[in-house]
N, C-alpha and C positions, 0 to 999 in steps of 0.2 A: 493714876498715870495711864495715859493712852499710848499704846505702842502700835504702830502700823506694821503690817507684814514686811514692808520695805525696811523700816528701821530694825525690826527684829532680826531679819535675815542677815543684816550687815554686822550684827554682833559677832565679834571674834573672826572677822574676815580680813585680818591683817595680811594674809598671804595672797588673797584673791584681788584685793583692791589695786595694788601696784600693777598687776597684769593689765587691768583695764585702763589704768592711767597711761601705761606705755603704749597700748593700742591707740588711744586718742592722740598722744603726742606724735606717734609715727604718722598718723593720718594728717595731723596739722602741719607736719613738715613736708608733706607731699610724697610720702613713701607708701601710702596705702596700708591696709591691715585687715586681717580676718581673724576672728576668734570664735570658737565653738564652746559655749558654756554648757556643761552637761551635768546631770545629776538627777536624783529621785524627784518625784512630784513634791512641791512644797518646800524644797530644800533651800530656796532662795535665788534661783536663777534669774527670775524676772526682776528681783530687787537689785541684783548685781548689774543687770542691763540698765536699770534706772540710775544706778550709780555712774555708769558710763555716760549717761545723758548729762548728769551733773558735772562730771569731770570734763566734758567736752564743751566748755564755755565758748560760745561763738559759733558752735556747729548748728547747722540746720539738721533737724531730726525727722526722719520718716520711719514709720514702723508698720509692721503687719504681724499676723500670727496665723499659724495653721489651725484649721478647724476640722475635727474628725469627720464631720458630716459632709465636707466638701473635698475630700481627698481625691475623688474621681473627676472633679471639674477642673480641666486643664487651665492653667494660668490664673486661677482664682486668687491665690495669695499674691502672685506677682502683680496683678492688676491693682490690688489694694496698696501695695508698696509704691507703685509708680504713679498712682492717680494724682498725688499732689505735685508731681514733677512734669506732668504732660505738657505744660507750657513750653518746656525746653525741646519738645519733639520737633519743633519747626527748624531746629538747627541740625537735625539728622539728615543723612542722605535719604532720598525718596524711598529706596527699597527697605531701609530700616524703619522709617516712619510708617510705611504701609504695613510692614509685618506686625508692628505693635498694634496698630489699629485693628487689623483682622484678628490677631490673637486675643485682644481684649473685647472683641465683638462690637467695636465702634464703627466698623465698616465691613462691607462684603468684599470678598476676593478669594483667590486661590489659597490653599493651605500654606501658611508661612513655614519656612525652614526653621526648626528649633534652634539651629545655630545662628540664624539671622535674628531671631527674637532675642537670643542671648546677647549678641553683639549690639542690637538696638538698645537693650536694657543698659549695657555697659556704657554706650554712648550717651544715653539719657542722663544717667546719674553723674557721668563725667562732666557733661555740660552744666548740670546743676552745681557741681562742686567747684566750678570756676568762679562762681559768685561768692561762695563761702563754703568752708569744709562741711562735709556731709556725713552724718551717722545714720546708717541703715540698720534697723533692729528687726530681727525675724524671731519671734517667740513661738514656742511649741512647734519647732521644726520637725518633730517626729510625725506631724500631721500635714506636712506639705503635700500638695498634689504633685504628681510626678513631673509634669511639665515645668512648674515653678521651681521645683527642686533642681532640675537639670539646668535651667536658665540661671539660677542663683549660684550654683556651683561653677558654671561657666564664668560668671562675673567674678566670683571670688578668686579664681585661679589667675585673674588678669589685673588685679589691683596693685600693680607694681609701682606706678608713678602717679598715683591719684591722691587727692586730698579727701579720701573716702575711708571710713571705717565700717566694716560689715560684721555685725555680731549676731550669732545664732544662739538660741537657747533650746535645748532638746533633752529629752529623757535618755535616749540612747543614741550613740553616735553610729549611724549607719554607714554604708560604703560610700555614699555620696559626700559625706563630710569628714571621712576618716583622714583625708590627706592634709587637712588644715590644722593650724595650732589649736590646741584644746586646753580648757581649764575645767578640771573636775571640781564640782562643789560638793563637799562632804557635809554631813550633819554637824551641828554645833557640838563642841565639847561639853562635858558635864557642867563646868562652871558657868559658861555662857548660856547653856540651856536652862539652868536653874534661875539665872538672873532674868532671862526673858519670861519664864513662866511666872515668877513672883511679880513681875511688873504688870501683869494683866489680871491678877487675882484680886478680888475685892476684899478678901480677908485671908488671914493666915491659914494654912492647911496643916493638918497633922503631918509630921515629918515622913512617915512611911507612905502616906498618900502622895505627897509631893514627889518622893523618889520613884514611886511606881509610875506616875504620869511621865516623868522624865525617861524612865526605862521603856515604857510602852511606846512613846513617841520616837525613841531613838535619836533624840536631838534634832528632830525635824522642826524648823521654825514655824511653818504654817500649822503643823499639828499642835505644837505647843500653844499657839495663839487660838486655834479654833476648837480643839477638843473640849477644853473646859467651858466654852461658851454654850455648848449644848447640854450641860448638866446643871442641875439645881444645886444651890448651896448645900442642901442636906446630903445630896449624892456625893458632892465633893468632900464634905466634911468626913463622912464615914467611909468613902471609897467604894460604897456598894454599887454605885451606878457606873463605875468605870467599865469600859468595854473590854472584852477578852482580847488577847493578842490577835491581830489580824494584819494582812498586808496594809502597809501604811496608807496608800491611796484609798483603800476601802474604808479605813478608819476615819479619814478626813471626810470622805463622802458621807458616811453615816452621821458625822457631826453636823454637816450641813443639812442632812435630811431631818435630823431632830429639830433644827432651827426652822426648817420650812413649816413644820406642823404648827408653829406658833403664829404664822403669818395669816392675815385675812385671806379669804378665798380669792378675791379679785387680785390680790398681790401675787398669790401663787400662780394664778392663770396667766398673769402678765409675765411672770418670770419664765413660765413654760413657753410662752409665745416667743420670748427673746431667745430661749435656748434652741428653739426649732428654726430660728432665722439667723443663719451664720454670717450674713453680710454686715450686720450692725448698723442698718439704715433706720434712724429714728422715725422718719416719715412713714416708711413701710410698716414699722412696728405699730405706730398709732393708728394707721388705717385699718390694720388687722384687728387691733384692740377695739376699735369702734364697732366693727362687725360682731365682735363677741360681747359687746355692751360692757366693756371693762372701763370704769371711770378713770379720768386722768390722775386723780389723787392716789390711785393704787400704787404709783411709783414711789410715793413718799415713804411708805413702809419699807420698800426694798432699799432705798438709798439710806435711810436711817439705820438699817441693819448692816449696811456696808456690803450688800450682796450684788448690787447692780447700780451702774450710773448711766444716765441718758443725757449726755452733754456733748453734742456734736456727733457722737457715735455711741452706740449701745455697747457697753463694756461690762463684763463680769469681773467680780473681785478676783476670781481665779478660775481656770478652765475646769477644775473639779466641781465648781458650783454648777456649771452648765451640765456636766455629765450626771451629777447627783439629781438635778431637777428633771432632766429628760429621762434618766434611767428609772426613776421611781414613779413616773407618771403612768397612769393607766392607759392602755392602748386607745380607748375611746377618747381620752383627753388629748393624746397626741394627734389622733386623726382630726379632731376638732380644730386644733390650732393650725395644722397644715392646711386644712380646708380654708380657714380664714386668710392665711398667708397667700394661698393660691388666688383667692378672690381679690385680694388687695394688690396683687402684682399685675402690672400692665402687660397684657399679652402681646402688644406691639413692641414694647421696649425690651422686655425680658421674657420671651416665650419659654425659654428653656428652664429657667428657675420656676416659672409658673407650672410647667408640666411636671417638674420634679416634685413640687409640693402637692400637686393633684395626685400623683402616684403614691405619695406617702399617706395621703388622706383616704385612699381607696381601701376598703375592707373586704372587697371581693373582686374577682376578675372584671375588668371593664375595658372593652375593645376600643372605645373612644380614647381613653387615657393612654392605652398602649400605642395607638396610632400617633398621638401627640408626642410620645416618647421616641417613637421611630423618627418622626420629623426632627426632633431635637438631636438625635444621633446623626442624622444627615448633616445638620448645620455644624455640629461639633467636628465631624470628620472633615468638613470643608475647611475648618480652621486648623486642621492638623491635629485635632484632639482625639486621637484614637482611644485613649483611656476613658475619656468622658463619653465618647460614642458607645463604647462597650458597656459602661455603667447604665446608660439610658436603655440600651437594647436588653440588657439582663433584666432590668425592672419591667420593661415592656413584655418580655417573655413571661414573667411571673404573673402579669395581669391579663394575659391572653386567655379567653374562655375556652376556645376550641383546642383540644389536645394536640392534633397534628400541627396546627399553626403555631401553638406554643413551643413545641420542640423545634420547629423550623427557626423561630426567632432565637431560641436558645443556641442553636447551632451557629447562626449569624453572629450572635454576641460572643460566643467562644472563639470564632474565627477572628473577630475584631480584636479580642484580647490577645490572641496569638500574634497578630500583626503589630500590636502595641508592645510586644515583648513580655506580657504578663502570662508566662507559660504555665505556671502552676495554677493560676486562677482559671485559665482556659480549660485545663484538665478537670478541675473540680466542677466547672459548669457542665462539661460533657458528661461527667459521671452522674450528675444529678438529673440529667435530661432523660425523659422517657423515650428512648430511641425506638421502642417497640411501636410507637404511634407513627413512625415514618414508613414510607414505602421502601422497596428494595434499594432504589437509587439513593434515597436519603440516608439509609443505614450505611451504604457504601461510602457516602460522603463523610459520615461520622468517623468511619474507620480510617479514611484518608486523612482527616484532620488530626486524629491521634498520632498517626505516623509522622505527619509534618511537624507536630510539636516535639516528638521524640528526636527528630533530626535536628531541629533548631536548638534543642536542649543540650545535646552532647556531641552531635556530628559523629556518633559512634556506630558500632556494628549492629545495633538493634534496629535502627531505622530502615535499612534496605529490606529486611524481611517483612516489616510491616507495610512499607510502601509497595513492595512487589505483590503482596497479598491483596492490597487495596486495588492495585491496577488490574489484577486478574479478575477480581470481583466486578469491577466496572466495565470490563471488556464487552460483555454482551448487553450492557445497559446503556453505555454512552461511549462509543469508540473515541470521540474527540477527547473526553475527559480521561479516558483510559490511557490515551497516548501521552497526555500531559503527565499523568501519574507514573507511567513507565519512565519518562524523562526525569521526574523527581527521584524515582527509585534508582535510576542510573547515577544521578548526582550523588545520592547518599552512598551508593556502592563504591563510587570513585573515592569518596571520603574514607570509607572503611578500608579500602585498598587491600593490602596483604593480610589484614586482620579480619577480613570479611567472613561472615558465616557461610559455610558451604551451602550451596543452593541459592544464595542471595548475593553472590559476588558479582562484580561488574559483567563478567562474561555470561553469567547465568541470566542476569537482567536483560542483556543484549539479545541473547537467544530467544527469550520469552517475548521481547518486544518485536523482534523480527518476524515472529510467527503469528503475531496478533493482527486482527483486521485493521486496515488503515482507514483513517477518516476520509470522507469523500473529497474534501478539499484540504490540501496540505498547506498548513500555515507555517510560520517561521519555527515554532517549537517542534513541529512534526519533522521539518527538514533537519533540524539540529539532532533530533533523535535518530533519524536515518543516517546522518553522517557519523555519529558516535557508535551506533551499532555496527556500521560498516567497518570502522576502525577496529573494533574489538573482535569482530568475526573474520574480517578479511585482511586487515593490516593497514599500515599508514598510507602507502601509495594509493591503494584503492579508495581510501576514505577522503583524500585531500579534495577532490572536485566537489563531493557532496557537502563537505564542511564549508567550503568557500561559498556554495550556494546558500547555505544556512546563514553565513555571515552577511551576505548581501541582503537576505530577507530581513534580518534584524536591523539593518541600516535604514530601512524604510521609515521616513518620518511619519508621525501620526499614530504610531503604535501606543496603545494605552500604557500609562505609567505603571500600573500594577503588573501588566504583562512584562514590561521591561524589567521591573524590579525582580520579578520571579525568576527570570532566566539569565540575568546579567552575569552571574558568577560563572555559569557553564559556558556562556558565550565568550567571556573573558579568557578562561583557561583554554578554550578551543582556539582562540587567537594565538596564545602562546604555543599551543600544540602545532599550529601552522607556521610558527616563527614570523607572524605578522605583527611587527612591532608598532606600526602606525595604528592599526586597528586596536591592538591591545591597549595602548595608552589612551586612546580616545574612549574605548568602551569602559575601561576601569574608571576613568575620570567621570563619565556619565553615571556609572553605577553609584559612586560615592555621592554625586550630586543628588540623584533621585532619592537615595536612602536618607540623606540629610533633610531634603525638602519635605518629604512625606513623614518624617519622624519614625521611620521603620528601623528602630534600634536593634531588632533581632537580626536584621540583614546587614547592618552597618559594619560590624567587625569583619565579615567576609569581604565586603566591598573595599574596606580600608586596607586589608591585607594585600589584595591585588595591586592597589595603588602604591603601597609601600614598595613592592618589588619593582614597579615601574620607575619609581624614583631611584631605587638602588642601582638598577642597570643603567640609568641615565647619569649616574655619578652625583645625584642630588641627595646625599646622605643626610643633610640637614633637614630637608623637607620630610624625608622618610622618618627621622627621629620624632618630628612633631606629630606625625600620623600614628606612630607607635603609642604615644601618650593618649591619643584620641581613642585608639582601640581599647586601651585599659579602661577609659571612662565608659565606653559603650558596653563592655562586658560587665563592668561593675553595676551599671544601671539595669541590665536585664537579668543578671545572674547566669547568663549563658557561659559556656566554656569553649575555649578554642586554643589549640596549640599555638605557642608564640612564634608563628611563622615569621612575621615581619621583623620582630625584635631579634630573633636568632640570625636572620639574614643580615641585618644591620651590623650586629656585633661581629659576625664572621667576616664581613667585608672590611670592617675596621681592623681586624686582626687581633682582637683582644682575647687571648686564649683563656685565661681563668674565667672571665665572665661568660664567654661563649660556651665553654664546656659545662659550666654550671647550668646554664639555660638549656643546653642540649640534653643533659642527663635528666633534669627535672621534666622537660617537655616529653622526653621518651617515656618516662614513668607514667605521666598523665595521659599521654596518647594511647599507651598500651592499655591502661585501665579503662579508658572510654571506648577502646576498639577503633581508634582513629588512625588507620594505617597510613593514610596519605601524609599525616604528620611525621611518621617515622621516616618516610622517604625524603621529605623536605629537610628534616634534621640531619639525615645522612649527607644530603647534598651540601648543607651548610658546613658540616664538619670537613667535607672535602675541600670546599673553598677556603676555609680557615687554614688547613694544613698546606694547601698549595701556596697561599700567601706567605706562610711561615717557612716555606722551602722544605717541608717534611713530606716528601713525595710518596714514600711507601705508605704512610698513614693516610694520606689523601687518596691514594689509589684504593686502599681497603674501604674507606668510607664511601667512595663513589661506587665501588662494586656493590655495596649493600643497597645504595640508592637505586641501582638498576635491577635488583633481584626480582621485583614484581613486574611482570611484563605488561600488565594492564593499567599501570598508572598513566595519567594523561597530563600533557603539558610540562610544566617546569621540572619536576623530579626526574623525568626521563630525559628530556631535551638537554637541560643544563647538566644533569649528571653524566651524560655521555661526554660532553665537552670537558668536564673536570677529570673524568677517568682517563681520557686520551692524553691530556697534558701531564697528569701525574704519572701514568705508566711510561711515557716517553722520557720524562725527566728523572724517573727512578731507574732508568736503564733497562726497562722491560717493555720495549715497544711492541714486541710480539703479542702481548696481552691486550693491546688496543686495536689490532688490525681488524677484527670482525666488527667491533663497535664503530670504528671509523667508517667501514663500508656501509653500515646501517645509517650513520649520520649523513654520508654522502647521498645515499638514496633518498633520505628524507628531504635533504636540501634541494635535490632535483625536482621532487614532487611539490615542494613548497614554492620554490622559485623566488623567495624574497632575498634581499641583500643580507639580511641578518643571518638567515640559514646558510646561504652560500658563502658568506664571509667566514663564519665559524667553521664550516666544513673545509674551506680552503686552508685556514689556519691549522686545523687538526691534521689534515693531510700533510701539511708542511712539516709537522713535527715527526712524521714517520717516513718522509720522502728522502731520496738521495739529495746531495748538495745542489746539483744543477736544478732539479725540479723544485726544491724547497724554497729557494728565493722567489721564484716566480709565483708560487702559491702564497707566500707571505705578502708580497706586493698586491696580489689580488685581494687578499683578506683586508689589507689596509684600505684599499680603494672601496670595496663593498661596504665595510663597516663604517667608513667615513661618511657614507650617504645615509646612515641610520641615526637614530637617537640613542643608540646603545653605547654611550661614551665609555663605560667601564670595559666592555669587550674590546673597544678600539684601543684603550690604554694598555690592556693586557696583551694585545697583539704587538704593539710597539715593544713591550717588554720581551716577549718571546722572540721576536725578530732580532732585537738587540742582543739577547743572549746567544742566539744562533750565530750572529755576525761575530761576536767576540770569540766564540769557539772556532770560527773559521779564520781567526787571526786578522780580522778586519776591524781593528780597534777604532779608527777614526769614524768609520760608518756606524759602528756599534754605539759610539758615544751619542750621536744624534738621536738614535732611537731610544736609548736608555734615559737620556736627559728628558726627552719628551714624556716618557712613561713616568719618570720620577716626579716631574712637575704636575702631571695630571693626577697621579695618585695622591700627592700632597694636597692639591686643591680639593679633591674628593673627601679627604679624611681617611683614606685607606692606608693605615699606618704600616701594616705588615708588608703589603705589596710595595709601598714606597721604600721601605727598608731593603726589600729584596732588590729593587732597582738600584738603590744607592750602593749596595755591596757589589753588584755587577758593574756599575759605573766606576767604582773604585778599582776594580780589577782591570779596567782599561787604562788606568793611570790618571783618571780625572775624578776629582771630588765633586760631589753635588754642590752646585753654586748656591750661595746665599741669595735667595730670591728677592727681588725688589718688593715683593708682597710678603716677605717673611713674617712680618708682624701679624699677619692674618691668623697665625697659629694661636695667638692670644685671644682671638674673638670666639665667643661662645657660638654654638650652632644658631641660636636665635639672632644674635648680633650679625652673624654672617648672612643669614637669610634677609634680614632687614636692610643691611648694607647693599646687597645685590639688587634688591627691589628699588632702593633709592637711586642706585647707580643707573637703573633702567628708566628712571624718570618718573616713577610713581610718587604721588604726594603722600604726606603722612596719613591723611585720611584714607587714601586708597590702599596704602600698605596695611593700615589697621583693619580695613574691611577684608583684605585678602588673608590676613593671618589671624583674624578674630581677636584682635587686641585693640585697645583704645589709641587714639592719636597721641595722647600724652605718653603712653608707654613707648610708642615709636620714637617720639622725641627723646625720651630718656635713653633708649638704646643707641640712638644715633649720636648723642653726646659722648657716650662711652666709646663708640666706634671711632669717632673723630679723635678722641684723646689717645686711643691705642694706636691708631695709624698715623698720628701726628699730622693731621690735616685739619682744615677749618672750613671746608665747603664740600657740597655734594659733587661739584664738577671734578674734584680730585679723586673721587671714588673710582671713576673709570680708569684712572692710571694705576691705582692700587689694586683694583679688582677687575682685571680683563675678563671678557665673557668666557664662559666655560665651553668646551667642545660640545657640539650637539645642541639642540634646542632645549631650553629649560622647561621644566614641567611646572604647572601651577599647582599649589597645594590643595 
């Protein structure tokens, strides 16, 4: 009896098969589905995926698999999955179609945004699924290249209303797949394992030998099928040839290795050639085989042994065959096949893969090959493939003959890995480099990169010390680079805040930078450093003019993208520091855009955090929530850590006390452990907002007091903390505690000159003023804040003015203000503040009206977001592009919106969802 691995692995799978059937049924019904099948090598994951193919009668099937040797080549796996579907690319919007073409190397162009590539992939498979349901299979997902993994995870999160099933098979469930439904595949039970083993034995075995094989293989189907095939009947009969217990994958690989020794020499060489060529292109395989003088009939032995098939694509029986073949080959044999593959690869069509094979064929340093790899790195980076560029550069460094040039290339490779978010790999590369071959400036650059990696890894208190030391070392060598490094050190010191190391706190960095020689020509970063050091050394009022000059300098178009990316966070928080809401929103939006387009995942969480707060203050809590999810994805992808700034602010404004306090306490522990003092200040501010919303003003005042304890915080924690403290102190009956803080805020507002600053200063003064002066100040605050995009501050001013009017016994006037506040807070989703307004309104004798849009409370955040965009006239395709979902998902959500609002057309959305106060922000 012949039993295939597929059939054997399905023995005893009564639990697993219905899960796959439900996946296919869900996709057939247009509800999409994702499943991650995981388990040990050989346990039957691939067989279960094949069962899904059989269960999906009528489905179109596209499949791909990760290859260990291609993990550094961005979009390699995604390209194989999408290749059969590229005919549908003509239906995609031009930016999406172009992004796929550039990512797959089909055309030249600027590096595509990873998010745009993900959206284009979603659009492509969605278009294909319109003709017939689609099953996408991704095997060996543990070996996905990073870019493909992110794109496929992006797609998987958005298969809500598609006739698409996406199934992954992986050994280990990493962070990228952890959020999806999972099916663990366990080894076979004893009875099924015995039945499978007996089905492949030519003769009966001694009972003890049979039981030992079952025990040694642990019920692994592939091991049960393969291990006996590598042993002679005599060995099986007596049990003397059985291998000692070893890791399962090693045991299976050794079984394959024993089988390889029985193959003809040409068959073994062809198998090694296929193992070294991960694309699976038969034409390339045979061209390389011809160069090695391997005859065509060599493949017959491999196919008869069931090790390899060459039918449309080169496919191994199992990935362990590939690893066994390649791992046991002699180095000279490996170099020989890579040399043949390089010669067989067209340098015009695929220069990068040719360069990679040439590099693997090199047995000694070769400058020509190293230069080719550098050229490949440039092309990879142009496609947004930072990880691939780093891999090319790392290999180029290893092949560089001259020591000083070799370490310079290693330094560039490490910096590229750093930009790609591969922080640990960057450190390993730096540690292995012979920095002694560098000159003094080169060694200082190494020190700088180590410090930059430390900051990106934890944003904690170690980084400022390292960056400050690097800046001081660079000062006599390169004043311009030293100035930039002082600015980075200041950025890191602002992050460490109150937990900073003595000698490397923000004020220490500012003093050192102020005394350092200035570059001959002051650029935008130099002006920003000057403004920040002035603030720290001389105070807010003195620094405002120089910070505005720096803002103007960064507004200049044409600044290199990498320069913008490097400083956008500091420029963004300095805009908050100046209370410049217009610039803040524009800068934070551009920061996110650049980080997405360049694939700079290490920078993306910081950029998104600023963007979240922009949405929060504009009353766009729905958009803020979607970006909070994106922050989680970005930090999962890079392994970086960041206090949950945006999420805490979101939950605090919503007024959800248990959730907020849990996040605050957890965030406080994590930030303290990392030395991230700015996180503590933001968390204290969030707690003050929470308690002000809940009407617990003494607790709000105490939290705001903590937020203001560290005088050298920049931007939000200080500015916003002052406003919260003044409101809490006034409403708690202790206005005298807010007098000094209010004076500081007023001085800041005069120096800033923006409506945001002056409006909040007027409101704060009103809370402490006598009755005659108070109303004038409240009206000024409403007027000024009404000109800004800070809708939450406007709504809170209506609330405070209404509360003041009620206490002044002007109930009718109070009702108008409180009603407006209640309606705005309800629209925003600020539950605690809405309840505070409702209670105040009730105290005037009026109950909050049932709104005409009351059913909006039943809409989910995403439904509300889609409904508003549809109301504003965007098409389904445009909404999908804006929100990174497919047009079918937009249609699905709009059907639910129409049902909940009891309407039947888009034109009625304007009646149910009137525009929000202030300009809406794009996500």
